[in-house]
N, C-alpha and C positions, 0 to 999 in steps of 0.2 A: 555787643551786649554790655561791655564794661562802660562804654560811653553813655548808654541809657541809664545805667545804674548811677553813674556820676551825676547825670542831670537830675535824677530824682533826689539824690542825697544833698544836692546843693540848695541852700536856702534861696528863696526868691522865685521858685518855679511858678507859683501861682501869681506872684507879683507881676509877671510878664503880661498877664491878661487882667491886671488890676482894674482897669476901666470897665471891662465887661463884667467882672465879678462884683464890683461896686454897684453897677447898674442892676444886676440881678438881685443883689442884697436889698436894695431899696424897694424893688418890685415885690420881693417876698415879704418884706416888712409891711408894706401897704396892703397887700392882698390877705396875708395870714394874720395880720395885726399882732405879731409877736416880735420880740427882739431877735436880731440875726447877727451872728458873728462868723467870720471866715478866717482861719489861721492856716499857715503852712506847716510843714512837718518839723520846723524849728521853732514853732510857737509864735512866729511873727504874725501880727494881726494884719491881714490883707484888706479886709473890709468889715463894716459893721453898721448897726443902726443905734440910735440913742447914745447911751454912754459908751457903747462898744464902737462908736465911730471915732473915738479919740485914740491917740497913740498909734496911728496907722504906720506900718513899717517898723514897729518896735515890738519887743516882747513885753506885754503888760505884766506888772508886778502882782500877779494873782496866783492862786493855787491851780496848777495845771494837771491835777491827777485825773480828772475826767477826760480831758483832751488827750492826755498821754495814753489812757486806756484804749481810746478809740484808735489812735495812731498805731499802737503796738499790736492790737488784736485785729485791726483792719475790719472791724465789725461795728455796726451801729450800736449806740448806747442810749437807752431811754431811762431817765431818772425822774420819777414823779414826786419824790420826797428828798429834795437835794441835801438837806442838812443831816438826814438819817442814813444816807447811802454810805457804805463802808469806805468808798474812795474819798469821802469828805471828812473822815474822822481825824486826819492829821492836819487839816487846814486850820491855821491860827485864827482866821476870820469867820469860822463857821457860825458862831453865835450871832454875828451881825450881818451875815450874808444876805444880800437882797435877791439872790436867785432862788426861785421856788421850785422850778422844774426845768428839765434840760433834755434835748434830743440832739445827739451828735452823729453825723453820718460821714464816714471817711471818703475822701476823694482818692480812689485807687486806680493806678494805671500800671499795667504789666507787673502786677504783684507788689508794687511799691505804693505806699501811702504818701500822697503829696500834701495832704492837709485835712482839715475837718470843716464841714459846714454845720453850724449849730443853730438851733432854735431855743430861745430862752424865755421863760415866763418870769416876770418881775413884779407882777401885781395879781390880785385874786382873779380878775377878769381874764387875764392872759393864762393864768394857771388852769382855770376851768376849761378854757378853749383848748389848751394843749392836752389836758388829760382826756377830754372827750374825743379828740381826734388824733391821738398820738400815732396810731398805726398808719392812718391815711397820710399824715404829714411826713412820716418817715419814708413812705414810698414816694411821695412827691419830691422830697429832697434827694433821694437816690436817683431819681430821673434827672434832676438838675445837675447832680454830681457827674452823671454820665455825659450830659451835654457840655459841661465845663471841660471834661477830658477831650471830647471829640473836637472841641474848638480851641484847645490850649495853644496850638502853634499858629493859629490864625490871628493876624493883626489887622482886622478890618475896623473901620470906625464904628462907634457905638450908637449910630442913629437907628431909630426903630425900623426904618424902611430897609436898611441894608444889612442889619445884623442877622446872620443866619441863625445864630444861637437864640436870639429873641423870637424869631419866626417859628422855630421848632418848639420852643417853650409854649408859645401861644397855641400852636396847632395841637399840642399834647394835652391842653387843659380841658377838663370835663365841662367847664362853663362855656357858654357862648361869649366870644370876645370880639370887640371892634376896636381898632386903634385909629385915632383921628389926629391929623396934624393941626397946626395952629389956626388953619382956616376951615376946620371941620370936614376936611376931605378924608375919605376912608383910605388908609394906606396899608392896613392889614386886617384880615378877618379869618376866623377858623370855621370848620365845618358845622359846628354846633350853632354858630350865629347865622350861617346861611340857611340851615334847616329851619330855625325859628322864624326868620324873615321870609322864607320861601323864595329865595333868589339865588342866582348863580354868582360865583366869584367875579366873573368877567363884567356882569352888569352892576356890581356894587363898588368895586375898586375905583377910586378916583371921584366917586360921587360925593356931593355935599349932604351932610346929615344935619337936619334941624332938630334940636333937642329942647323941649319945653318941660321943665319940672312941674309936676302937679302938686307938689308940696313946697310951700314957701317958708322954709325955716332953716336956720343955720344949724339947728340941732341934728338934722339928718344929713348934714353936708357930706360926711364921709361914710354914711351908711347907705342902705338900699332905699331908693326912692323911685316912685313911679314917674316915668317920663312919657310924653307924647313924642314919638319918633316919626319924622317925615323925611322921605327921600324919594323923589320922583313920584311913582304911583304907590309907594309904600306909606301907609299911615297906621301905626300900631301904638298901643299903650303897653309899655313894658316896664318891668321892675328891674332896675339896674343900679350899679355902683359906679360912680364916675371918679376916676383917679387921675391926677396930674403927674406925668412922668416926663421930666425934661420939658421939651417943647411940644409934647404930644399929650393926648387925652386917651386914657384907657377906659373903655366902657365894658364892665363885667356884667353879664346877664345873671340874674339870680337863679339858683338851682331849681327853685320851685316854679320857674317859668313854664315848665311842661304841664303844670296844672291850671294855667290861666285860661280856662275855657269860657267861651261866651255863655252867659247865663241861660239864654233861651235854648242854646244847643245842649247845655248840660241838663236842663230840666227835661228835655224830650229824648235825650240820647240814652242808649242802653249803657248800663254800667260795665266798664271794662276793668281788668285787673289794675291798669295804670291809675284808675280813679280811686283806688283804695290808697289814700294818701298816708304815707309813713315810711320812713327809712330806718326805723329802729330795728334792733335785732328781733324783737318779738313780732313786728309786722312783716319783716322779711320772711320769717319762718311761716307765718300764716299765709302769705302770698304763695310761697313755694308749695305748701300743702294744698291750697285751692287749685293751683295749676295741675297738680298731680292727680287729684281726685275728681276734677270736674267732669271727666269723660266717663266715670263710673256710674252705674245705675243705682248704687247703694245709697241708703238714707243717710242724711247728715244732720247732726244736732249742733247748733251754734250756741255756746253759752257765754255769758258775760253780763256785766252790770248794764243798767238802762243807759241808753245813749252812747254805747260803744260802737254802733254801726253794724248790728247783726243783719239787718235787711240789706244793707249795701253789700255785705259779703255774700248773702244768699243770691242777690242779683248777679254778682260777679261769677259765681259758680254756674248759674243758668246760662249766662252769656258765653262762657267758655265751653259749655257742653254741646253735644250734638243736638240737644233740644232747643237751641237758642232761637230757632225760627217759630217755635210753638209758644203757647201762652205761658206767662209767669203770673200765677194767681197768689196774691198775698192775703192772708186772713189773720186778724188779731183776735185770738180766742178770748181775750179779756174784754174786748170792746163790744162784742155782740151779746145781747141778753141771752141767758141760758135757755129760755123757752123758745128762742128763735134760732139758736145755733145749729140744732139738728137739721131743720128745714133749709137753712142757708148752706150748710155743708153738703147734705145729701140730696137736696131738692125734694119735690113732692109731686105726686100724680094728681090728675084731675079729680076734684071733689074730695081730697084727702082730709080736709077739715073746713070748718066754717070760716069764710073769708079768704079761702085759697083762690088763687087765680084760676079762671075757667079752664085754661089749657094746661094747668100744672106749671112747674118751674124746674129748670135745670139747676142743680146744685153747683157750688163752687168747685167741688172735687171734680165733677164731670166737665166743668168749664176748663179745667187744666189739662184736658185730654192731650196726650202726646208731649206735654210740657212739664212744668215744675209747680208743685203746690208748696207754698211757704206758710207754715203754721207758726205764727209768732205767739209768744206767751203760752206755749203748749201746756205749761203747768197749771193753767186755769181752766183747762177743758174738763167738763163734768165726767164722772166715772162712767156713766151709761154711754156717753159718746166715745169715751176711750175704747170701750169694748167694740163698738161698731167700727171705729177707725182701725183697730187691730185686725178686724176681719177683712177690711179692704186691703190692708197691707199684705195679709197672708193669702187671700184668694184673688186679689186684683179684680174684685167685683164689688159693686155697691148696690144697695136697694133703696130707692127713694121712699120717703115717708108715704104710707098709704098704698104702695105698689106691691104687686104680687110677684114681680119678676126682678131679676138682677141685671145689671148693666156692666159690661166689661170696661175696665179703665186701665190706661197705660200712663202712669204718672211717676215722677220722682218726688219724694217728700223730703223737704228741708224744714226742720223745726228749730225753734229758738226759745230760750228762756233765760231769765235773770234769777231764777229760783234754784235752790238746792233740791233737786228732784230726789236724791237719795233719802232726804228727811221726809219728803212727802210720801215716798214709797213705804218707809218705816211706819208712818202714821196711817197708812191705808188710803191715802188721798190720790195716789197715782199708781197705775198698774205697772208692776215690774216687767211683765212680758212685753208691754207696749214700749217701755223705756228701752229695752234691748233691741227692739225692732227699729226704733228711731235713732238710737245712739250707735249705729254701726260705725260711722266715721265722726268722731267728736272734733269740733273746732272751737277751742276756748279763745276768747278775745280778751286781751289785757285792758285794764282801766287806763284812762288817758294819762294819769300822773305817773304810771310806770313806763310809759313809752318815751324814753330819753331821746330828746332831739326832735320829736314829732310835733311838739306844741307850737313852736315857731313856724314850722312848715304849714301846719293847719291854719295858723293865724293869718298868714299871707294868703292862703287859698280863700278863706272866708272874707278877708278884706276885699279881695277882687270880686268875689261872688256878690256880696251885698252892696258894694259901691256901684257895680254895674246895674244891679237890679233896682236900686233906689234912684240911680241917676246922679250920684255925687262924685266929686273928684276923689281919687284914691288918697287916703290920708297917710302921713308918715306915722311912725310909732317910736316913742321915746324908749331908749334901752332899759330904763327902769321898769317900764310896763312889761317888757319881755321877761325880765328877772322875776317880777311879781307873778307872772303867768307860770313860770317854771316852778315857783315855790307853792303855788296853790294846789289844793288836792283834787279839784274838779269832781265833786260828787255827781254832777250831771253829765260828766264825760264830754265827748265830742259835741253832743247836742247843746250842752251848756255853753261851751266855747263859741259855737256858732251864734247862739242867741245873744251872748255878751258882745261879740263883734258887731252884730247887727245894731245893737243899742248904741255902741260907740260911733259907728258910721253915721247914725242919725243925728247925734248931738255934737260931733266935732265940727267946728266952723270950717268952711271951705278953705282948703289950702293950709290948714294948721296941722299940728302934730298931736297925736293922742298921748296924753301924759297921765300919771297916776291920779291926779286930781279929778280926772273925768270918770274914773272907775266908780261904779255905784257903791253906796255905803254897805250894802249887803255883801259885796265882794271883800271889802276891808274887814268887816266883822267876822267873816268865816274863813279868812285866809289861814291856810295851814302851812306847815313846814315843807321844805323842798322834798321831793321824792327820794333824795339820797338818805333821808332819815326815816325811811320806811321801817315799820316794826318788823321784828323777826318773823312773826306769823305771816305778814304780807309777802315778804321775800320768799318764804317757804311755799306759799300758795302759788306765787308766780313761777317758781322753779318747777313745781308740780305740773303746771299748765304746759310749760315748754317741754317737759319730759313726755307728757301725753301726746303732744304733737309729734315729737321725734319718734316715739314708738309707732304711731300711726303711719308715718312716712315709711319707716323701715318695713312694717307689716305689709303695707300696700305694695311696696317694691318687690318683696319676696314672693307675693302672689303673682305678680305680673312678669317677673324676670328671674331667670335661673343663674345667670352669670354674675358672680359676686363682684368682679372687677367693674362691670358696667354699673351695677347698683351703687357701689362705692363712689364711682365718678359722678353719678347723678346726684348723690347726697352730699358731695363735696368732702368726703372723708376717706381715709385710707382703708385698704382691705382688712388689715389687722384690727382697726377700730370697729369696722362693720361686724366682724365676728364677735368682738367683745360686747358690742351693744346687743347683738342677737341673743347672746347668753344672758346679759343683764336684764333684758325685758322678757325672758322666757319664751322666745320665738323659735326654739329649736325644732319644734314640730313642723312649722312652716318651712324652715330651712331644709329639713329632710325632704319634705314634699317637693320643694322647688328643685332639688338636685335629682329627683326621680322622674320629673316631668319630661 
């Protein structure tokens, strides 16, 4: 035991595998696009990128308070405001420090800290990337730290083919990855790449990959570009990032690759939960709610601004329900003239009115028999039809116009609106009793500018969608355009983004990169501040929407399940937190009911 402790306390432990650590450092720098520094427990710099690649094997003459804190606590440290952190207050160079944010993860073995792996942001772009992904990057570095420890005593050469550490790192990555040698032979691949290419590892290793970029510009040299990939019988158009690592080429598949659906297949396919594109916290919460309530027969009301994707969500609910083999009938209550809406909804009998079809007509409600009826823009339904719809919901029967008999119907109603129905109820324009019938399960959708991180994901989806539909090469996108998109307020939401991308795909010259000069004048004229400067009122409204979803999730779980531990596990929270939220949302009556079932 004493020998091991001596090994840990001796400087240079990490230097024994310096080649491997340096190799990983450069890989991290290229993939994460942040500065990387690795020091041992004596503050000797083992490896680094940029300015941190200087003075290797020495103790840099800088303030080591942050690193010391990580080494002594043996816990990760995240600092998003470097100059304001208490550990920085005694630093003589604090006012001129170029470090804007910092993540430090200890390399711990047998309760001893051998050193620290750090990610550092030194410019605004890196700062934003680190702040947006701090928790994900921390977990990523923890995994790398564990790999360093597991390979510490191994002295294999650092080639990509033979380094077990590199192989395990590639295998653990969430992205699809191919590693090619200098002759473009596949020497490494992970499961995600095999799944995307629909091949086996045995059939791919050693094969020659032909890569043809569809964007001819050095602007996108280190970014994601669409390539035509060919290998034997494989011929696919994929969005990838190509990185040079020593004598090898690292091909990273973009995360949004899972959404690259063929346009015709997308147009005719049923909407699945995976096609609700978005990884933001708000959209993850919405997806979780959809999954939990899809099997319920209860009515759903989807609220949100125009263009937020209310019908996409409604179709996803239908597709995940037991009614997915039955019809999905969508009706826009604002698009059908008021004098025709009743006959369209309820149908009519033979001779009901002048000009009626001789044999009568089945209404849209009856056409949805056994399936789902989607009533879009429900706030525009006339009051007289609201009363008739309420009766259908209460009795599960409808009476066609001019008929003397009723017809049994079995439908699930999903409604949607972009209006404030509480105001319409107060003004007497919408029935309160119908509102409660329709709003059993509310699903509020956030506007696009509040969905942090989803804009770029949707941008790539629509670039693929429209370039395939129009028949043009996939264009690259200048980073300044992405920044402009993130700062724009998107009053038309996802629909506006789709239309703008379609416009850009049409006008960009083949093989060129979309830049800010190609954006229409109307975009520049109405460009708003980034969503991080949202007004207090907007933030409060967004929080209220999330709380509404959270309450609905807990309420539905209490009705369905009695075991609090199972409910907490489903919701991803602790049991104590579950009890606190039950009290917070006034769900004690359901709680008591669930315990007595």
